[in-house]
C-alpha positions as CSV (number, residue, x, y, z in Angstrom):
1,M,258.1,175.1,119.9
2,A,257.8,177.4,122.8
3,S,256.4,180.9,122.4
4,K,258.8,183.7,121.4
5,K,257.5,185.7,124.2
6,Y,260.5,184.4,126.5
7,N,264.1,183.8,125.6
8,I,264.2,180.0,126.3
9,T,268.1,180.3,127.0
10,E,267.6,183.0,129.6
11,L,264.5,180.9,131.2
12,K,267.1,177.7,131.5
13,K,269.5,179.9,133.5
14,I,266.8,181.3,135.6
15,R,265.3,177.8,136.2
16,S,268.6,176.7,137.6
17,Q,268.2,179.2,140.5
18,W,264.7,177.7,141.6
19,V,264.5,175.5,144.6
20,D,263.1,172.0,143.5
21,I,260.5,171.4,146.1
22,P,260.0,167.6,146.9
23,V,256.6,166.2,146.1
24,E,256.5,164.7,149.6
25,A,256.6,168.3,151.0
26,I,253.3,169.3,149.6
27,P,249.8,168.5,150.9
28,E,248.6,165.3,149.4
29,E,245.6,166.8,148.0
30,K,247.4,169.4,146.0
31,R,250.2,167.1,144.6
32,A,248.6,166.1,141.4
33,V,247.9,169.7,140.2
34,F,251.4,170.9,141.3
35,E,253.1,168.0,139.3
36,K,251.0,168.7,136.1
37,R,251.8,172.3,136.4
38,K,255.6,171.9,137.0
39,K,255.7,169.3,134.3
40,A,254.2,171.9,131.7
41,V,256.5,174.7,132.8
42,N,259.4,172.5,132.5
43,M,258.5,171.3,128.9
44,Y,257.8,174.7,127.9
45,I,261.5,175.8,129.1
46,D,262.8,172.8,127.3
47,G,261.4,174.0,124.1
48,A,258.4,171.5,123.7
49,K,255.5,172.4,121.4
50,C,252.6,173.8,123.0
51,T,250.3,171.3,121.5
52,D,252.5,168.5,123.1
53,I,252.2,170.1,126.6
54,Y,248.7,170.4,126.2
55,D,248.3,166.5,125.2
56,I,250.5,165.5,128.2
57,T,249.4,168.0,130.9
58,G,246.3,169.3,129.9
59,I,247.5,172.8,130.3
60,D,247.0,175.2,127.2
61,H,249.5,177.8,126.2
62,T,247.5,180.6,127.9
63,Q,247.7,178.8,131.2
64,I,251.4,178.2,130.8
65,S,252.1,181.7,130.5
66,R,250.4,182.6,133.5
67,L,252.1,179.8,135.4
68,L,255.5,180.9,134.2
69,E,254.8,184.6,135.1
70,K,254.1,183.4,138.8
71,C,257.5,181.2,138.7
72,L,259.5,184.4,137.6
73,K,258.0,186.7,140.5
74,T,260.6,187.7,143.0
75,N,260.6,188.4,146.8
76,E,262.0,191.5,148.5
77,Y,265.3,189.8,148.4
78,G,265.5,189.2,144.7
79,E,264.9,185.7,145.0
80,F,262.6,183.7,142.4
81,Y,259.6,182.0,143.9
82,G,259.9,179.5,141.1
83,Y,258.0,176.2,141.6
84,S,256.5,177.2,144.9
85,L,254.0,179.4,143.4
86,L,252.8,176.6,141.2
87,I,251.1,174.9,144.2
88,P,247.4,175.4,144.3
89,R,246.1,178.3,146.4
90,I,249.3,180.0,147.2
91,R,249.7,183.7,146.7
92,H,252.4,186.0,145.9
93,A,253.7,187.7,149.1
94,N,256.8,190.1,149.7
95,D,258.0,188.2,152.5
96,N,259.4,184.5,153.5
97,N,256.1,183.3,154.8
98,V,255.1,182.2,151.3
99,G,257.3,180.4,148.8
100,L,260.9,179.2,149.3
101,T,262.3,178.1,152.7
102,S,265.1,180.1,153.7
103,N,268.3,178.3,155.2
104,G,268.9,181.5,157.1
105,L,265.6,181.1,158.9
106,F,266.6,177.4,159.6
107,S,269.8,178.2,161.0
108,K,268.2,181.0,163.1
109,L,265.8,178.3,164.5
110,L,268.6,176.0,165.5
111,L,270.4,179.0,167.2
112,E,267.2,179.6,169.3
113,Y,266.6,175.9,170.2
114,P,270.1,174.3,170.5
115,S,268.4,171.3,171.7
116,L,266.6,170.9,168.3
117,Q,269.9,170.7,166.6
118,E,271.0,167.7,169.0
119,Y,267.4,166.2,168.5
120,I,267.7,166.2,164.7
121,K,271.0,164.6,164.7
122,G,270.1,162.1,167.4
123,C,266.9,161.0,165.3
124,W,268.9,160.9,161.8
125,F,271.7,158.7,163.2
126,G,269.6,156.4,165.5
127,N,270.7,157.5,168.8
128,K,268.7,155.5,171.3
129,K,268.2,158.6,173.5
130,F,265.9,160.0,170.9
131,T,264.6,157.3,168.8
132,S,264.2,153.6,168.5
133,E,264.7,153.7,164.5
134,H,268.0,152.9,163.1
135,H,267.5,153.9,159.4
136,M,264.8,156.7,159.6
137,N,264.0,158.3,156.3
138,L,263.7,162.1,155.8
139,T,260.1,162.4,155.5
140,T,259.6,160.6,158.8
141,L,262.4,162.7,160.3
142,H,260.4,165.9,158.8
143,S,256.9,165.0,159.8
144,N,257.1,162.7,162.9
145,C,260.1,164.3,164.6
146,F,261.0,167.7,163.4
147,L,257.7,169.2,163.4
148,K,256.5,167.7,166.6
149,E,259.6,168.7,168.4
150,C,258.9,172.4,167.1
151,E,255.5,172.1,168.3
152,R,256.8,170.7,171.9
153,L,259.2,173.5,172.1
154,G,256.3,176.0,172.0
155,I,256.8,177.2,168.3
156,Q,253.4,178.9,167.0
157,D,251.8,178.0,163.7
158,Y,252.4,181.5,162.4
159,E,256.2,181.1,163.1
160,Y,258.8,179.3,161.1
161,P,258.8,176.5,160.0
162,F,255.0,176.3,160.2
163,N,254.4,179.4,158.1
164,T,256.3,178.3,155.0
165,V,255.1,176.0,152.2
166,S,257.5,173.1,152.8
167,Q,257.4,173.6,156.6
168,G,261.2,173.6,156.7
169,Y,261.6,170.3,154.6
170,I,263.8,171.6,152.0
171,S,266.2,173.3,154.6
172,L,266.2,170.3,156.9
173,R,267.4,168.2,153.8
174,K,270.3,170.3,153.1
175,Y,271.1,170.1,156.8
176,I,271.0,166.5,157.0
177,K,273.3,166.6,153.9
178,S,275.8,168.8,155.8
179,L,275.6,166.6,158.8
180,E,276.5,163.4,156.9
181,A,279.2,165.1,155.1
182,C,281.0,166.2,158.5
183,D,280.2,163.0,160.2
184,A,281.8,160.0,158.0
185,S,281.6,157.3,160.8
186,N,277.7,158.0,161.6
187,R,276.9,158.1,157.9
188,A,278.6,154.7,157.4
189,K,276.6,153.3,160.4
190,R,273.2,154.1,158.5
191,S,274.5,152.3,155.4
192,S,276.0,148.9,156.0
193,K,278.5,147.0,157.9
194,D,280.7,147.0,154.8
195,D,280.5,150.9,154.3
196,K,281.3,151.1,158.1
197,Q,284.5,149.1,157.6
198,K,285.6,150.9,154.8
199,I,285.3,154.2,156.7
200,L,287.3,152.7,159.4
201,S,290.1,151.4,157.4
202,T,290.5,154.8,155.9
203,G,292.0,158.0,157.1
204,I,288.7,159.3,158.1
205,G,288.2,159.7,161.6
206,D,290.2,159.5,165.0
207,R,293.8,158.6,165.0
208,Y,294.9,156.0,167.4
209,T,298.7,156.2,166.7
210,K,301.2,158.8,167.1
211,A,302.4,160.7,164.2
212,A,305.9,159.9,163.3
213,I,308.2,163.0,163.9
214,A,311.5,161.3,162.4
215,P,312.5,159.5,159.4
216,Y,312.2,155.7,160.1
217,S,310.7,156.3,163.7
218,E,307.8,154.1,162.4
219,V,307.9,151.0,160.5
220,Q,305.1,148.7,159.3
221,V,305.6,145.3,158.0
222,D,303.0,143.0,156.4
223,G,302.0,139.6,157.6
224,H,304.2,137.6,155.3
225,K,307.1,135.4,155.6
226,I,310.3,137.1,154.0
227,D,313.9,136.9,154.3
228,L,314.9,140.5,155.1
229,L,318.1,142.2,156.6
230,Y,317.4,145.7,158.1
231,I,318.8,148.1,160.4
């Protein structure tokens, strides 16, 4: 089992606060090392034996201890750096230039550059004004659209999002999820004709009929032959 130096129950609670950094947001030459370190830390927190961790990842108990100490570091706001400091050659710092991407910084970016918000939405939902792609994936949106548009807007490499490990990828992913949650119609267009039909046949979207304001002021009859007396 893992060393008694740490309380495993507490570690699991702390781990739930760490941002799970997507592999595609990490430079390709650093991914393999990052994935081994992350695997070792997770196995330790899940109670695996140090010998098993070494057999699978090649990382011994002394290295695991150092890696875990990195993950448990916090910034000036009390936020854990977590997995971000497992990326090779990433050092601890007391600011948001290293480690986790802040949603607050992303929101601030959109406020400073309103056109960027429209551009992101247009690219993701396949607006012909912004892109010829109909079903763009998140990696393409981030690398080929978001970052390049930031460069075009004159954002410098020492400014957000370029000064963070993921370069805004994590916050962009959360932003896209919020866009889809608020725009069911466009979300259905990205999926399939069947999904779009389901959306249009429900109560989501614009209403094209007036709401009834009195009992029996609006009546609907199915398309079936039926003997019926009504007033």
